[in-house]
C-alpha positions as CSV (number, residue, x, y, z in Angstrom):
1,M,97.7,128.9,82.8
2,Y,100.3,131.6,82.7
3,G,103.1,131.6,80.1
4,I,104.2,132.9,76.7
5,R,102.4,131.7,73.7
6,N,105.4,130.8,71.6
7,C,107.4,129.0,74.4
8,D,108.0,125.3,73.6
9,S,107.1,124.2,77.1
10,V,103.9,126.2,77.0
11,R,102.9,124.8,73.6
12,K,103.5,121.2,74.9
13,A,101.4,121.9,78.0
14,R,98.6,123.5,76.1
15,K,98.5,120.7,73.6
16,L,98.3,118.1,76.4
17,L,95.5,120.0,78.1
18,D,93.7,120.5,74.8
19,E,94.0,116.8,74.0
20,S,92.8,115.9,77.5
21,K,89.8,118.2,77.0
22,V,90.8,120.3,80.1
23,E,89.3,123.8,80.1
24,Y,91.7,126.5,81.1
25,N,92.3,130.2,80.6
26,F,95.6,131.3,79.1
27,H,97.3,134.5,80.4
28,D,100.1,135.5,77.9
29,Y,102.8,137.4,79.8
30,K,103.9,139.1,76.5
31,K,100.4,140.5,75.8
32,N,98.9,140.9,79.2
33,G,102.0,141.5,81.4
34,A,102.7,139.6,84.7
35,D,100.0,139.0,87.2
36,E,101.6,140.0,90.5
37,N,99.2,137.9,92.6
38,A,100.0,134.8,90.6
39,L,103.8,135.6,90.9
40,I,103.4,135.9,94.7
41,E,101.4,132.6,94.8
42,A,104.1,130.9,92.7
43,C,106.9,132.2,94.8
44,E,105.2,131.3,98.1
45,R,104.6,127.8,96.9
46,F,107.8,127.0,94.9
47,G,110.3,129.7,96.2
48,W,111.2,132.8,94.2
49,D,114.5,131.1,93.1
50,A,112.5,128.4,91.3
51,V,110.1,130.8,89.7
52,L,112.9,133.1,88.4
53,N,114.3,131.5,85.3
54,K,118.0,132.0,85.4
55,R,118.7,129.4,82.6
56,G,117.3,131.5,79.7
57,T,118.9,134.1,77.5
58,T,117.0,136.9,79.1
59,W,118.8,136.3,82.4
60,R,122.2,135.9,80.7
61,K,121.7,139.2,78.9
62,L,121.1,141.1,82.2
63,D,124.0,143.2,83.5
64,D,125.7,142.0,86.7
65,E,124.3,144.8,88.8
66,T,120.7,143.8,87.9
67,K,121.4,140.2,88.7
68,A,123.1,141.0,92.0
69,G,120.0,143.1,92.9
70,V,117.8,140.0,93.1
71,T,118.2,139.0,96.7
72,D,114.7,138.2,97.9
73,Q,111.2,137.5,96.8
74,A,110.2,141.2,96.4
75,S,113.2,142.0,94.2
76,A,112.7,138.8,92.1
77,I,109.0,139.6,91.6
78,A,109.8,143.2,90.6
79,L,112.3,142.1,88.0
80,M,110.0,139.3,86.7
81,A,107.1,141.9,86.4
82,Q,109.5,144.0,84.3
83,E,111.0,141.2,82.3
84,T,108.3,138.6,81.9
85,S,110.6,136.2,80.0
86,L,112.3,135.6,83.3
87,I,109.2,133.8,84.7
88,K,109.5,130.0,84.6
89,R,106.6,128.7,82.5
90,P,104.1,127.4,82.3
91,F,102.5,128.1,85.7
92,I,99.1,126.7,86.5
93,T,97.0,127.9,89.3
94,G,93.3,128.0,90.2
95,G,92.7,124.3,90.2
96,K,93.5,121.4,92.5
97,Q,97.2,121.6,91.7
98,L,99.8,124.4,91.4
99,L,102.2,123.5,88.7
100,L,105.4,125.2,87.6
101,G,107.2,124.2,84.5
102,F,106.2,121.4,82.1
103,D,106.9,117.7,83.0
104,A,104.9,115.5,80.6
105,S,104.9,112.4,82.9
106,L,103.9,114.4,86.0
107,W,101.2,116.3,84.2
108,G,100.0,113.0,82.6
109,E,99.7,111.4,86.1
110,I,97.8,114.4,87.5
111,L,95.4,114.4,84.5
112,E,94.9,110.7,84.8
113,K,93.9,111.1,88.5
114,G,91.7,114.0,87.6
115,E,93.6,116.3,89.9
116,L,94.1,119.3,87.7
């Protein structure tokens, strides 16, 4: 699981996985930086525009020139690697499912089916 430890969505996801006794490794973007291969995988699966979090304060604080410079997957990944708070979270990879963002009902269904 990739995310930021103090993010509400990540906390909820981790709590659900812990309660469900699902083993996982946690990669904290703030401590360990972005994993470029995981970003590429997420962008290829979900699209770079879904992985790049434009709803948060980090995006809103960027200058217009920086925002305008994000025009494709490569530029989005470069910016997300620099500003890890721009990565939608959590992101789960390495199992049967790739998941982006936390949706309690979807995650519950996936866990119930044993597909995580």
